[in-house]
Residue, then its C-alpha position, 0 to 999 in steps of 0.5 A: m758550388t764546393s763549401h770553400e767557394q761558399f764561405q768565400i762568398q759569404s765572407i766577402f758579402r759579411p761586411f755590407r750585411t754589417l754596414i746594412q744592420l748599422n744604417h738601420v740601428l742609425h735611422f732609428l737612433f735618428f727616429g728617436i732624437g727627433l721625436s724626442l726635439g720635437i716632443i720637446i720643443t711643442l710643450y715649449f711653445q704650448s707653455f709660451s703661446f699659455t703664458t702670452f694669452q694669460a699676458s694678452l688678457n691682463s692687458i685687455n682688462n687694463i686698457f682703459p684705467l678709470q681716471p679718478s673723480s673730480l665730482q662731490a656727494q650727494s646729501s642725499p644720494p641713492p641707497s648704497p652706491n657702489p665705487l664705480p669699476p674700470p671699464p673694458p674695451f668695448l664690444i660692437l656689431s661691426f659692419s662693412k660699408n654696404g651693410t653687409s658683415n655681421s662679425v662682433s669685434l673689441t673695438e670702440q664705437k667712434f664713429l656711429i655712421h652707417n648706410m643701413s635701413d630701419k629694417e637691417l639695423f634693428s635685426r642687426a641690434l637684436m643679434v647683439p644681445r643673444i652674444q654669450d662667453l664673453p672674454y672679460k667681465l662686462v663692465p655696465k656703460v649707460a645711453f644716453m640718447f639725444l632726440t634733438k632738432g639741431p643744435l645742443p645749446l646745453s651741451p657745456l653743462w653735459e660736457k662737464f657731467f661727464e667729464g673724467h668718466e669717460g668708457l661708462y656711457s656712450i652718446y647718441v643724437h638723432a637731429h634733422p638729417d639737414f643740421n650740418e653745424s660742426v662738433p669740436e674733435d676734442s667734444v662728448f658729442h664729437s661724431r655721436r650723430i647717427h643715421s636720422q631721418p625727419v621728425y614731425w610732431g605727435t607722428s610716428s616719425m618720433l616713434d621712429a626717432e626713437r626705437r632708430l636710436l635704441a638699437n644704434a645704443l643696442l648695437d654697443i652689448s655694453n650698454q645695460r640701460f637707455v635713457l632717451l633726452s632732448e636738446s632742454c635737458i638738463p641733469l641735476f646730480n653728478f654722473t656718479t649719482a646718476y650711473h649708480y642710481l640707474i646701473n643698480s635700479n632692478l626695473s626700468f622707468l617709464n610713465s604709464f597710466d590710465d587717463p579716462r579723460k579726453p587726452g586719455r582714453g578719448r584718443y584711443n582708437p576701436q579699430m585697433y580693437p581686437i589686437i589692442n583693447i581700450t582697457d589695455w590703453r595707456k599713456g605716459s611722458q616718452w621721456f623714458e629709461v629703459h633696461r637692456e630687456l626693456a628696450v629689445h623688446i621695445v625695437s623686437d616689437r613687431k605685433y603693436y606698432p604696425i596697428f600704432q602707426q596705422y591708426c593712432n594719428p594727430p590728435c592720438y599721438i603716438d608717441e605718448h601711447y605706444i611704449p606706455t600701452l606696451v609694457n602695461l600689455m607685456y611687461t610690466e613687470l619691467n617698469s616702476n611707473r614713474s620717469v626720472t626726468w622731471v616737467d613741469w604740469s603745474r602751468g595747464g596747456p597742452h605743452p610744459g613750463k619752460f624756464g630761462w634765466m630767471d629762474i635758476t635759482d639753488e631754492f628751484l633745483n634743490r625742490i626739483r632734486f629732493g622735493s618728491e617721493c617716490t619708491y627705489n628698489g622698494n625703499t622710500t626715496s626723495v630723489c625721483f628725478l635724475f634729469a629735467r626738461k624745458f630749460l632754455p638757452d639763456a638758462l646755461e650760464p647760470l646753471l652753469r654758475v650753480a652747478p659746482l655747488l649743487l651738482g659737484f661739476d668743476p667751477 
C-alpha cells in the first residue's frame, strides 16, 4: 500500500477516533457529576435523619407530662423530699399470646392477662433487670401489689391516693381466680388483675401469690420499689410523701427478728438442717416493702424456697418465716429490719385488731402516723408507717371524711 493510500485511510478514520475520545471524556464527566450528586444527597439525608432522630427522642421524653399535685404538705414529712420527676414511657418485657416472645418494647403495660406458668413468668421477670443502655433516664415507680380474696372495699380511698400521679406507680391485684366482679374503666384498678391461683392461709400458696405479684411487677423495669398490701390496708400519708419515703430510702422495709418463743423458734423443723439452721430462723410480718434488688432475689431463690415448701406447713406459717429467714441468711445489708405497714397486736391472740366506723378519729390516725420513733437513712424520725392494716369496709366513709385534712386528699 502506498503512502498516499495510507494517508487517505487515516483521513477516513480520524473523525471516528476523535468521536471515541470525546465519548470517553463525556463518560468520565457524567461519572464525576453523578458521584458529586451522590455525596451531596447522602450528606443531606444523614443530617435530616439525625435531626429527626433527635426530635423523636425529645418527643419521647415528653409523652407523659406530670400533672400538678393537689395534695397538701404534711406536718412531719420524711427528710428532704425532692420534686416528683416527669414519668417516661413504660419499658416492659412484652410477650406474645403463646408466651414465646421475649422482646422488650416501649409501651404501657395496660393488660396483665397472660397464660404463662409461674416458672416461665419468674424466668422472664429475671431477664428484665439485666437490660442495659436504656434510651432514656429511668424515672422510678412504686409497685403497689394487692393480695386480696376478692373485692377492694376501700378502693375509693386508694383512688384519691393515686389521683394525679399517673406514671409514678403501678398496681397489681392478685384475687381468687373465681372472683368475677368488674371494675369501672375509669378506675385505677381497671385491668390490673394478674393471673392467679387459689390462696390458703398459712400454706405455701400464700408465698406463691406474693412471688407471683413480684414477678409480674418486675416485668416493668420502671418499678423500683414493691409494696405488698391487702384489701384491709389504708394509706396514712398522701402519695407524694409515701413516694419520696420509699424511692429515697437506702434499704427495704421488712421485719426479720429472732423469736425464741413457740410462735418463733418453736415452728422450726429440724428436717431443714443443714441448709437452714435454727440459728438462721427468723420471723416477721408478711406485709413487706422491698427494693428491686431484693425483689429479684426473692423471685430467683431456688435453694431455700423448696425447703420451706416441704417442711414449713401449719403450725409453721411460711408467709411469716420464709422471706425474713432468706433475708437474714443472704441479704441483711439490704434490710432496715422494720415494716412500713402498721398493725395492732396489742390485743393479743393470733390475729391483729380490726378497726371500723367508730374507731376513725383524728387522734387515732395521728397516733399511728407520728406516735413511733425509728431510723430512716441514718436519721431518727417519727414517720415510721406509711400504711395500716385491718380496716373494715364500714370505715371507708369516716376515712374519706377525714382524708382531706389528715392525708391531703381532695374532698
